[in-house]
N, CA, C and O atoms as a GROMACS GRO file, in nm:
protein
  496
    1UNK      N    1  -0.686   1.418  -1.010
    1UNK     CA    2  -0.554   1.379  -1.039
    1UNK      C    3  -0.511   1.367  -0.888
    1UNK      O    4  -0.526   1.456  -0.805
    2UNK      N    5  -0.455   1.246  -0.866
    2UNK     CA    6  -0.400   1.215  -0.741
    2UNK      C    7  -0.253   1.272  -0.714
    2UNK      O    8  -0.173   1.277  -0.807
    3UNK      N    9  -0.224   1.308  -0.610
    3UNK     CA   10  -0.087   1.351  -0.578
    3UNK      C   11   0.006   1.243  -0.570
    3UNK      O   12  -0.019   1.144  -0.500
    4UNK      N   13   0.104   1.253  -0.632
    4UNK     CA   14   0.215   1.152  -0.628
    4UNK      C   15   0.324   1.162  -0.528
    4UNK      O   16   0.340   1.280  -0.497
    5UNK      N   17   0.393   1.095  -0.477
    5UNK     CA   18   0.510   1.125  -0.376
    5UNK      C   19   0.612   1.206  -0.440
    5UNK      O   20   0.632   1.197  -0.561
    6UNK      N   21   0.674   1.278  -0.372
    6UNK     CA   22   0.790   1.372  -0.452
    6UNK      C   23   0.908   1.285  -0.475
    6UNK      O   24   0.990   1.326  -0.556
    7UNK      N   25   0.932   1.149  -0.405
    7UNK     CA   26   1.034   1.069  -0.437
    7UNK      C   27   0.994   0.958  -0.425
    7UNK      O   28   0.904   0.940  -0.343
    8UNK      N   29   1.048   0.845  -0.502
    8UNK     CA   30   0.980   0.714  -0.522
    8UNK      C   31   1.076   0.605  -0.431
    8UNK      O   32   1.186   0.640  -0.388
    9UNK      N   33   1.032   0.501  -0.415
    9UNK     CA   34   1.091   0.416  -0.341
    9UNK      C   35   1.244   0.359  -0.411
    9UNK      O   36   1.342   0.323  -0.346
   10UNK      N   37   1.232   0.363  -0.549
   10UNK     CA   38   1.362   0.332  -0.614
   10UNK      C   39   1.459   0.446  -0.603
   10UNK      O   40   1.580   0.430  -0.583
   11UNK      N   41   1.401   0.558  -0.616
   11UNK     CA   42   1.504   0.657  -0.578
   11UNK      C   43   1.572   0.670  -0.451
   11UNK      O   44   1.689   0.707  -0.442
   12UNK      N   45   1.482   0.632  -0.332
   12UNK     CA   46   1.526   0.620  -0.201
   12UNK      C   47   1.651   0.502  -0.188
   12UNK      O   48   1.756   0.514  -0.125
   13UNK      N   49   1.609   0.397  -0.261
   13UNK     CA   50   1.710   0.286  -0.258
   13UNK      C   51   1.839   0.334  -0.326
   13UNK      O   52   1.946   0.312  -0.268
   14UNK      N   53   1.840   0.395  -0.434
   14UNK     CA   54   1.948   0.442  -0.503
   14UNK      C   55   2.031   0.540  -0.424
   14UNK      O   56   2.154   0.540  -0.431
   15UNK      N   57   1.958   0.632  -0.341
   15UNK     CA   58   2.038   0.710  -0.267
   15UNK      C   59   2.107   0.647  -0.131
   15UNK      O   60   2.209   0.685  -0.074
   16UNK      N   61   2.016   0.537  -0.096
   16UNK     CA   62   2.087   0.468   0.032
   16UNK      C   63   2.214   0.390  -0.021
   16UNK      O   64   2.317   0.375   0.044
   17UNK      N   65   2.193   0.344  -0.145
   17UNK     CA   66   2.307   0.288  -0.222
   17UNK      C   67   2.431   0.359  -0.237
   17UNK      O   68   2.541   0.311  -0.211
   18UNK      N   69   2.409   0.473  -0.278
   18UNK     CA   70   2.502   0.566  -0.299
   18UNK      C   71   2.566   0.622  -0.177
   18UNK      O   72   2.683   0.661  -0.180
   19UNK      N   73   2.492   0.626  -0.070
   19UNK     CA   74   2.563   0.664   0.073
   19UNK      C   75   2.637   0.550   0.112
   19UNK      O   76   2.750   0.570   0.156
   20UNK      N   77   2.595   0.434   0.104
   20UNK     CA   78   2.694   0.318   0.142
   20UNK      C   79   2.812   0.303   0.073
   20UNK      O   80   2.919   0.268   0.124
   21UNK      N   81   2.790   0.336  -0.060
   21UNK     CA   82   2.919   0.334  -0.148
   21UNK      C   83   3.020   0.442  -0.108
   21UNK      O   84   3.142   0.425  -0.117
   22UNK      N   85   2.961   0.553  -0.064
   22UNK     CA   86   3.039   0.681  -0.043
   22UNK      C   87   3.130   0.638   0.087
   22UNK      O   88   3.253   0.646   0.094
   23UNK      N   89   3.036   0.587   0.192
   23UNK     CA   90   3.108   0.554   0.320
   23UNK      C   91   3.216   0.448   0.294
   23UNK      O   92   3.317   0.447   0.365
   24UNK      N   93   3.199   0.357   0.190
   24UNK     CA   94   3.297   0.261   0.172
   24UNK      C   95   3.423   0.313   0.114
   24UNK      O   96   3.534   0.275   0.151
   25UNK      N   97   3.400   0.413   0.009
   25UNK     CA   98   3.512   0.471  -0.047
   25UNK      C   99   3.572   0.556   0.053
   25UNK      O  100   3.694   0.555   0.055
   26UNK      N  101   3.513   0.628   0.135
   26UNK     CA  102   3.591   0.689   0.233
   26UNK      C  103   3.674   0.611   0.324
   26UNK      O  104   3.790   0.637   0.358
   27UNK      N  105   3.601   0.510   0.361
   27UNK     CA  106   3.681   0.403   0.462
   27UNK      C  107   3.803   0.356   0.376
   27UNK      O  108   3.915   0.355   0.428
   28UNK      N  109   3.784   0.316   0.239
   28UNK     CA  110   3.900   0.261   0.182
   28UNK      C  111   4.012   0.364   0.149
   28UNK      O  112   4.129   0.326   0.142
   29UNK      N  113   3.978   0.489   0.128
   29UNK     CA  114   4.084   0.601   0.115
   29UNK      C  115   4.156   0.627   0.246
   29UNK      O  116   4.276   0.656   0.248
   30UNK      N  117   4.083   0.615   0.355
   30UNK     CA  118   4.146   0.632   0.478
   30UNK      C  119   4.252   0.532   0.513
   30UNK      O  120   4.362   0.557   0.561
   31UNK      N  121   4.202   0.413   0.484
   31UNK     CA  122   4.288   0.291   0.518
   31UNK      C  123   4.417   0.301   0.415
   31UNK      O  124   4.528   0.284   0.464
   32UNK      N  125   4.407   0.326   0.286
   32UNK     CA  126   4.513   0.348   0.184
   32UNK      C  127   4.619   0.451   0.225
   32UNK      O  128   4.740   0.432   0.211
   33UNK      N  129   4.560   0.568   0.281
   33UNK     CA  130   4.649   0.667   0.316
   33UNK      C  131   4.727   0.655   0.452
   33UNK      O  132   4.821   0.728   0.485
   34UNK      N  133   4.671   0.547   0.527
   34UNK     CA  134   4.743   0.515   0.659
   34UNK      C  135   4.696   0.600   0.761
   34UNK      O  136   4.741   0.595   0.876
   35UNK      N  137   4.595   0.688   0.720
   35UNK     CA  138   4.562   0.794   0.846
   35UNK      C  139   4.445   0.740   0.918
   35UNK      O  140   4.356   0.674   0.864
   36UNK      N  141   4.450   0.771   1.041
   36UNK     CA  142   4.335   0.744   1.123
   36UNK      C  143   4.247   0.870   1.107
   36UNK      O  144   4.283   0.988   1.100
   37UNK      N  145   4.131   0.822   1.103
   37UNK     CA  146   4.024   0.938   1.084
   37UNK      C  147   4.006   0.994   1.238
   37UNK      O  148   3.986   0.924   1.337
   38UNK      N  149   4.016   1.128   1.235
   38UNK     CA  150   4.010   1.204   1.353
   38UNK      C  151   3.856   1.245   1.370
   38UNK      O  152   3.794   1.321   1.295
   39UNK      N  153   3.811   1.186   1.475
   39UNK     CA  154   3.664   1.215   1.498
   39UNK      C  155   3.626   1.342   1.576
   39UNK      O  156   3.662   1.352   1.693
   40UNK      N  157   3.559   1.434   1.518
   40UNK     CA  158   3.532   1.551   1.577
   40UNK      C  159   3.418   1.528   1.692
   40UNK      O  160   3.321   1.459   1.663
   41UNK      N  161   3.427   1.574   1.796
   41UNK     CA  162   3.310   1.552   1.881
   41UNK      C  163   3.272   1.672   1.948
   41UNK      O  164   3.353   1.763   1.968
   42UNK      N  165   3.147   1.677   1.986
   42UNK     CA  166   3.088   1.791   2.064
   42UNK      C  167   3.034   1.728   2.183
   42UNK      O  168   3.009   1.608   2.188
   43UNK      N  169   3.014   1.813   2.285
   43UNK     CA  170   2.960   1.762   2.415
   43UNK      C  171   2.812   1.790   2.419
   43UNK      O  172   2.755   1.893   2.386
   44UNK      N  173   2.757   1.665   2.471
   44UNK     CA  174   2.615   1.674   2.512
   44UNK      C  175   2.608   1.721   2.652
   44UNK      O  176   2.540   1.814   2.696
   45UNK      N  177   2.685   1.646   2.714
   45UNK     CA  178   2.686   1.665   2.871
   45UNK      C  179   2.848   1.652   2.910
   45UNK      O  180   2.937   1.627   2.828
   46UNK      N  181   2.866   1.672   3.048
   46UNK     CA  182   2.996   1.677   3.077
   46UNK      C  183   3.048   1.507   3.063
   46UNK      O  184   3.164   1.481   3.032
   47UNK      N  185   2.978   1.434   3.082
   47UNK     CA  186   3.007   1.286   3.075
   47UNK      C  187   3.017   1.206   2.939
   47UNK      O  188   3.092   1.111   2.916
   48UNK      N  189   2.920   1.268   2.848
   48UNK     CA  190   2.904   1.200   2.718
   48UNK      C  191   2.931   1.296   2.605
   48UNK      O  192   2.887   1.410   2.599
   49UNK      N  193   3.013   1.232   2.508
   49UNK     CA  194   3.053   1.294   2.388
   49UNK      C  195   3.019   1.205   2.278
   49UNK      O  196   3.033   1.083   2.287
   50UNK      N  197   2.972   1.268   2.165
   50UNK     CA  198   2.916   1.187   2.046
   50UNK      C  199   2.990   1.229   1.928
   50UNK      O  200   2.996   1.350   1.907
   51UNK      N  201   3.061   1.133   1.833
   51UNK     CA  202   3.096   1.163   1.716
   51UNK      C  203   3.014   1.228   1.607
   51UNK      O  204   2.907   1.177   1.574
   52UNK      N  205   3.059   1.338   1.549
   52UNK     CA  206   2.966   1.386   1.445
   52UNK      C  207   2.930   1.292   1.335
   52UNK      O  208   2.820   1.294   1.282
   53UNK      N  209   3.020   1.216   1.303
   53UNK     CA  210   2.984   1.127   1.193
   53UNK      C  211   2.878   1.016   1.222
   53UNK      O  212   2.817   0.963   1.128
   54UNK      N  213   2.853   0.979   1.364
   54UNK     CA  214   2.759   0.903   1.406
   54UNK      C  215   2.635   0.989   1.398
   54UNK      O  216   2.533   0.932   1.360
   55UNK      N  217   2.628   1.104   1.425
   55UNK     CA  218   2.516   1.188   1.429
   55UNK      C  219   2.453   1.197   1.297
   55UNK      O  220   2.333   1.180   1.274
   56UNK      N  221   2.556   1.229   1.202
   56UNK     CA  222   2.493   1.264   1.054
   56UNK      C  223   2.441   1.130   1.015
   56UNK      O  224   2.330   1.134   0.962
   57UNK      N  225   2.493   1.017   1.028
   57UNK     CA  226   2.440   0.875   0.994
   57UNK      C  227   2.301   0.857   1.058
   57UNK      O  228   2.202   0.831   0.990
   58UNK      N  229   2.300   0.872   1.186
   58UNK     CA  230   2.158   0.864   1.238
   58UNK      C  231   2.064   0.959   1.178
   58UNK      O  232   1.949   0.924   1.150
   59UNK      N  233   2.108   1.078   1.158
   59UNK     CA  234   2.005   1.192   1.084
   59UNK      C  235   1.980   1.124   0.951
   59UNK      O  236   1.861   1.124   0.916
   60UNK      N  237   2.065   1.068   0.871
   60UNK     CA  238   2.041   1.043   0.737
   60UNK      C  239   1.929   0.908   0.745
   60UNK      O  240   1.830   0.895   0.673
   61UNK      N  241   1.971   0.821   0.844
   61UNK     CA  242   1.898   0.709   0.857
   61UNK      C  243   1.759   0.740   0.893
   61UNK      O  244   1.665   0.680   0.840
   62UNK      N  245   1.740   0.842   0.989
   62UNK     CA  246   1.622   0.892   1.027
   62UNK      C  247   1.534   0.966   0.927
   62UNK      O  248   1.412   0.952   0.921
   63UNK      N  249   1.608   1.047   0.849
   63UNK     CA  250   1.516   1.095   0.729
   63UNK      C  251   1.488   0.991   0.627
   63UNK      O  252   1.382   1.001   0.565
   64UNK      N  253   1.564   0.896   0.602
   64UNK     CA  254   1.551   0.788   0.511
   64UNK      C  255   1.413   0.716   0.564
   64UNK      O  256   1.322   0.693   0.485
   65UNK      N  257   1.406   0.686   0.693
   65UNK     CA  258   1.305   0.600   0.734
   65UNK      C  259   1.184   0.702   0.736
   65UNK      O  260   1.082   0.647   0.695
   66UNK      N  261   1.166   0.817   0.767
   66UNK     CA  262   1.052   0.913   0.761
   66UNK      C  263   1.000   0.915   0.608
   66UNK      O  264   0.881   0.917   0.576
   67UNK      N  265   1.110   0.914   0.520
   67UNK     CA  266   1.080   0.922   0.371
   67UNK      C  267   0.989   0.801   0.336
   67UNK      O  268   0.875   0.802   0.290
   68UNK      N  269   1.072   0.691   0.370
   68UNK     CA  270   0.994   0.547   0.341
   68UNK      C  271   0.864   0.540   0.396
   68UNK      O  272   0.773   0.485   0.334
   69UNK      N  273   0.847   0.599   0.527
   69UNK     CA  274   0.727   0.582   0.592
   69UNK      C  275   0.628   0.679   0.514
   69UNK      O  276   0.521   0.629   0.478
   70UNK      N  277   0.649   0.795   0.487
   70UNK     CA  278   0.576   0.872   0.402
   70UNK      C  279   0.522   0.820   0.272
   70UNK      O  280   0.406   0.848   0.241
   71UNK      N  281   0.601   0.743   0.189
   71UNK     CA  282   0.602   0.682   0.082
   71UNK      C  283   0.494   0.560   0.089
   71UNK      O  284   0.401   0.540   0.012
   72UNK      N  285   0.531   0.487   0.198
   72UNK     CA  286   0.438   0.359   0.237
   72UNK      C  287   0.297   0.416   0.281
   72UNK      O  288   0.198   0.347   0.259
   73UNK      N  289   0.283   0.535   0.340
   73UNK     CA  290   0.159   0.582   0.356
   73UNK      C  291   0.081   0.638   0.256
   73UNK      O  292  -0.042   0.638   0.259
   74UNK      N  293   0.154   0.689   0.158
   74UNK     CA  294   0.069   0.736   0.032
   74UNK      C  295   0.032   0.614  -0.028
   74UNK      O  296  -0.089   0.600  -0.039
   75UNK      N  297   0.107   0.515  -0.073
   75UNK     CA  298   0.071   0.398  -0.134
   75UNK      C  299  -0.034   0.324  -0.078
   75UNK      O  300  -0.112   0.256  -0.144
   76UNK      N  301  -0.036   0.337   0.052
   76UNK     CA  302  -0.140   0.246   0.133
   76UNK      C  303  -0.272   0.323   0.111
   76UNK      O  304  -0.377   0.259   0.099
   77UNK      N  305  -0.271   0.468   0.106
   77UNK     CA  306  -0.388   0.534   0.080
   77UNK      C  307  -0.435   0.513  -0.071
   77UNK      O  308  -0.554   0.498  -0.098
   78UNK      N  309  -0.345   0.512  -0.158
   78UNK     CA  310  -0.398   0.480  -0.286
   78UNK      C  311  -0.438   0.354  -0.299
   78UNK      O  312  -0.528   0.344  -0.382
   79UNK      N  313  -0.399   0.232  -0.236
   79UNK     CA  314  -0.449   0.114  -0.236
   79UNK      C  315  -0.588   0.095  -0.172
   79UNK      O  316  -0.664   0.006  -0.207
   80UNK      N  317  -0.618   0.191  -0.069
   80UNK     CA  318  -0.764   0.198  -0.013
   80UNK      C  319  -0.832   0.257  -0.100
   80UNK      O  320  -0.945   0.211  -0.116
   81UNK      N  321  -0.798   0.356  -0.172
   81UNK     CA  322  -0.899   0.428  -0.259
   81UNK      C  323  -0.947   0.331  -0.385
   81UNK      O  324  -1.059   0.345  -0.433
   82UNK      N  325  -0.858   0.238  -0.430
   82UNK     CA  326  -0.897   0.144  -0.546
   82UNK      C  327  -0.916   0.022  -0.481
   82UNK      O  328  -0.818  -0.052  -0.467
   83UNK      N  329  -1.020  -0.011  -0.441
   83UNK     CA  330  -1.052  -0.138  -0.379
   83UNK      C  331  -1.073  -0.241  -0.496
   83UNK      O  332  -1.119  -0.206  -0.605
   84UNK      N  333  -1.034  -0.376  -0.464
   84UNK     CA  334  -1.048  -0.468  -0.560
   84UNK      C  335  -1.188  -0.497  -0.602
   84UNK      O  336  -1.275  -0.479  -0.517
   85UNK      N  337  -1.221  -0.540  -0.721
   85UNK     CA  338  -1.345  -0.568  -0.780
   85UNK      C  339  -1.380  -0.709  -0.700
   85UNK      O  340  -1.304  -0.803  -0.677
   86UNK      N  341  -1.508  -0.692  -0.669
   86UNK     CA  342  -1.556  -0.827  -0.616
   86UNK      C  343  -1.670  -0.878  -0.719
   86UNK      O  344  -1.730  -0.984  -0.701
   87UNK      N  345  -1.692  -0.800  -0.820
   87UNK     CA  346  -1.806  -0.850  -0.918
   87UNK      C  347  -1.741  -0.896  -1.047
   87UNK      O  348  -1.637  -0.846  -1.089
   88UNK      N  349  -1.797  -0.977  -1.099
   88UNK     CA  350  -1.728  -1.042  -1.242
   88UNK      C  351  -1.858  -1.056  -1.353
   88UNK      O  352  -1.974  -1.080  -1.317
   89UNK      N  353  -1.825  -1.039  -1.470
   89UNK     CA  354  -1.960  -1.049  -1.563
   89UNK      C  355  -2.009  -1.180  -1.544
   89UNK      O  356  -2.131  -1.188  -1.539
   90UNK      N  357  -1.945  -1.286  -1.533
   90UNK     CA  358  -2.001  -1.416  -1.541
   90UNK      C  359  -2.083  -1.435  -1.400
   90UNK      O  360  -2.190  -1.496  -1.407
   91UNK      N  361  -2.044  -1.391  -1.285
   91UNK     CA  362  -2.104  -1.397  -1.167
   91UNK      C  363  -2.245  -1.328  -1.176
   91UNK      O  364  -2.344  -1.388  -1.136
   92UNK      N  365  -2.253  -1.192  -1.235
   92UNK     CA  366  -2.360  -1.130  -1.255
   92UNK      C  367  -2.449  -1.210  -1.347
   92UNK      O  368  -2.561  -1.234  -1.302
   93UNK      N  369  -2.422  -1.254  -1.461
   93UNK     CA  370  -2.503  -1.324  -1.547
   93UNK      C  371  -2.550  -1.453  -1.475
   93UNK      O  372  -2.662  -1.492  -1.510
   94UNK      N  373  -2.492  -1.520  -1.390
   94UNK     CA  374  -2.537  -1.634  -1.323
   94UNK      C  375  -2.641  -1.591  -1.224
   94UNK      O  376  -2.739  -1.661  -1.202
   95UNK      N  377  -2.618  -1.467  -1.158
   95UNK     CA  378  -2.725  -1.433  -1.051
   95UNK      C  379  -2.855  -1.395  -1.138
   95UNK      O  380  -2.966  -1.415  -1.090
   96UNK      N  381  -2.839  -1.341  -1.262
   96UNK     CA  382  -2.941  -1.288  -1.331
   96UNK      C  383  -3.032  -1.416  -1.376
   96UNK      O  384  -3.155  -1.418  -1.368
   97UNK      N  385  -2.956  -1.515  -1.422
   97UNK     CA  386  -3.018  -1.633  -1.467
   97UNK      C  387  -3.096  -1.708  -1.347
   97UNK      O  388  -3.206  -1.760  -1.364
   98UNK      N  389  -3.037  -1.708  -1.240
   98UNK     CA  390  -3.104  -1.772  -1.104
   98UNK      C  391  -3.239  -1.682  -1.083
   98UNK      O  392  -3.347  -1.739  -1.072
   99UNK      N  393  -3.230  -1.558  -1.079
   99UNK     CA  394  -3.336  -1.465  -1.040
   99UNK      C  395  -3.440  -1.482  -1.144
   99UNK      O  396  -3.560  -1.479  -1.117
  100UNK      N  397  -3.388  -1.501  -1.276
  100UNK     CA  398  -3.500  -1.523  -1.390
  100UNK      C  399  -3.575  -1.652  -1.358
  100UNK      O  400  -3.698  -1.655  -1.352
  101UNK      N  401  -3.509  -1.741  -1.341
  101UNK     CA  402  -3.580  -1.881  -1.317
  101UNK      C  403  -3.671  -1.878  -1.200
  101UNK      O  404  -3.779  -1.938  -1.206
  102UNK      N  405  -3.635  -1.809  -1.088
  102UNK     CA  406  -3.729  -1.798  -0.981
  102UNK      C  407  -3.858  -1.718  -1.005
  102UNK      O  408  -3.969  -1.755  -0.969
  103UNK      N  409  -3.830  -1.611  -1.066
  103UNK     CA  410  -3.943  -1.518  -1.104
  103UNK      C  411  -4.042  -1.592  -1.204
  103UNK      O  412  -4.164  -1.581  -1.195
  104UNK      N  413  -3.973  -1.676  -1.309
  104UNK     CA  414  -4.077  -1.754  -1.386
  104UNK      C  415  -4.155  -1.852  -1.336
  104UNK      O  416  -4.267  -1.879  -1.381
  105UNK      N  417  -4.092  -1.921  -1.226
  105UNK     CA  418  -4.164  -2.021  -1.137
  105UNK      C  419  -4.273  -1.945  -1.059
  105UNK      O  420  -4.388  -1.988  -1.053
  106UNK      N  421  -4.233  -1.833  -0.999
  106UNK     CA  422  -4.345  -1.763  -0.923
  106UNK      C  423  -4.456  -1.706  -1.007
  106UNK      O  424  -4.566  -1.699  -0.953
  107UNK      N  425  -4.442  -1.661  -1.138
  107UNK     CA  426  -4.534  -1.622  -1.226
  107UNK      C  427  -4.633  -1.754  -1.252
  107UNK      O  428  -4.754  -1.751  -1.234
  108UNK      N  429  -4.565  -1.862  -1.295
  108UNK     CA  430  -4.629  -1.975  -1.319
  108UNK      C  431  -4.733  -2.002  -1.198
  108UNK      O  432  -4.855  -2.008  -1.215
  109UNK      N  433  -4.673  -2.015  -1.080
  109UNK     CA  434  -4.748  -2.059  -0.962
  109UNK      C  435  -4.876  -1.947  -0.951
  109UNK      O  436  -4.991  -1.990  -0.939
  110UNK      N  437  -4.853  -1.824  -0.955
  110UNK     CA  438  -4.960  -1.739  -0.938
  110UNK      C  439  -5.066  -1.738  -1.038
  110UNK      O  440  -5.185  -1.725  -1.009
  111UNK      N  441  -5.014  -1.754  -1.170
  111UNK     CA  442  -5.107  -1.766  -1.281
  111UNK      C  443  -5.206  -1.895  -1.261
  111UNK      O  444  -5.323  -1.896  -1.298
  112UNK      N  445  -5.143  -1.999  -1.201
  112UNK     CA  446  -5.236  -2.130  -1.187
  112UNK      C  447  -5.315  -2.086  -1.055
  112UNK      O  448  -5.430  -2.130  -1.046
  113UNK      N  449  -5.277  -2.019  -0.969
  113UNK     CA  450  -5.360  -1.974  -0.845
  113UNK      C  451  -5.493  -1.894  -0.904
  113UNK      O  452  -5.606  -1.922  -0.865
  114UNK      N  453  -5.465  -1.791  -1.005
  114UNK     CA  454  -5.560  -1.721  -1.056
  114UNK      C  455  -5.667  -1.795  -1.128
  114UNK      O  456  -5.788  -1.771  -1.120
  115UNK      N  457  -5.604  -1.896  -1.207
  115UNK     CA  458  -5.695  -1.993  -1.290
  115UNK      C  459  -5.796  -2.055  -1.188
  115UNK      O  460  -5.918  -2.055  -1.206
  116UNK      N  461  -5.725  -2.116  -1.065
  116UNK     CA  462  -5.826  -2.205  -0.981
  116UNK      C  463  -5.932  -2.099  -0.920
  116UNK      O  464  -6.049  -2.136  -0.910
  117UNK      N  465  -5.897  -1.977  -0.883
  117UNK     CA  466  -5.991  -1.885  -0.823
  117UNK      C  467  -6.103  -1.843  -0.923
  117UNK      O  468  -6.220  -1.823  -0.888
  118UNK      N  469  -6.060  -1.832  -1.044
  118UNK     CA  470  -6.165  -1.800  -1.152
  118UNK      C  471  -6.244  -1.903  -1.181
  118UNK      O  472  -6.362  -1.881  -1.206
  119UNK      N  473  -6.190  -2.037  -1.183
  119UNK     CA  474  -6.276  -2.165  -1.176
  119UNK      C  475  -6.377  -2.173  -1.066
  119UNK      O  476  -6.495  -2.206  -1.079
  120UNK      N  477  -6.318  -2.139  -0.959
  120UNK     CA  478  -6.401  -2.165  -0.850
  120UNK      C  479  -6.519  -2.055  -0.836
  120UNK      O  480  -6.630  -2.086  -0.791
  121UNK      N  481  -6.487  -1.932  -0.878
  121UNK     CA  482  -6.601  -1.837  -0.880
  121UNK      C  483  -6.711  -1.847  -0.975
  121UNK      O  484  -6.823  -1.806  -0.944
  122UNK      N  485  -6.680  -1.912  -1.115
  122UNK     CA  486  -6.760  -1.931  -1.220
  122UNK      C  487  -6.843  -2.079  -1.181
  122UNK      O  488  -6.961  -2.093  -1.213
  123UNK      N  489  -6.785  -2.162  -1.124
  123UNK     CA  490  -6.869  -2.297  -1.121
  123UNK      C  491  -6.919  -2.307  -0.982
  123UNK      O  492  -6.982  -2.409  -0.954
  124UNK      N  493  -6.900  -2.219  -0.893
  124UNK     CA  494  -6.951  -2.253  -0.760
  124UNK      C  495  -7.058  -2.156  -0.701
  124UNK      O  496  -7.106  -2.178  -0.590
   0.00000   0.00000   0.00000
């Protein structure tokens, strides 16, 4: 029994779509209310401050990329396990016919050589 991923690609796409719709609705609500969104910041260093919304977006994108990478890795492994078939019934039948013809010819040649050797031993 193969292990299947905990989440599928379609589920990831739907989550990504829901996240984008939520962001759009938040932007639309903020514009309708006429409020400017106050961005909370925290300090990384004295010179640099980063808004928390950007960090959560980056984290969400990073988690999504990791999940997609994990799913791609799983399906790559499954594809590697199930290699495509290189044999077909007609190809095997054709190979069998060719080998049969070769062996029949070889048997005829060997039997003629045996007959020649027997004739040579009896009459010489």
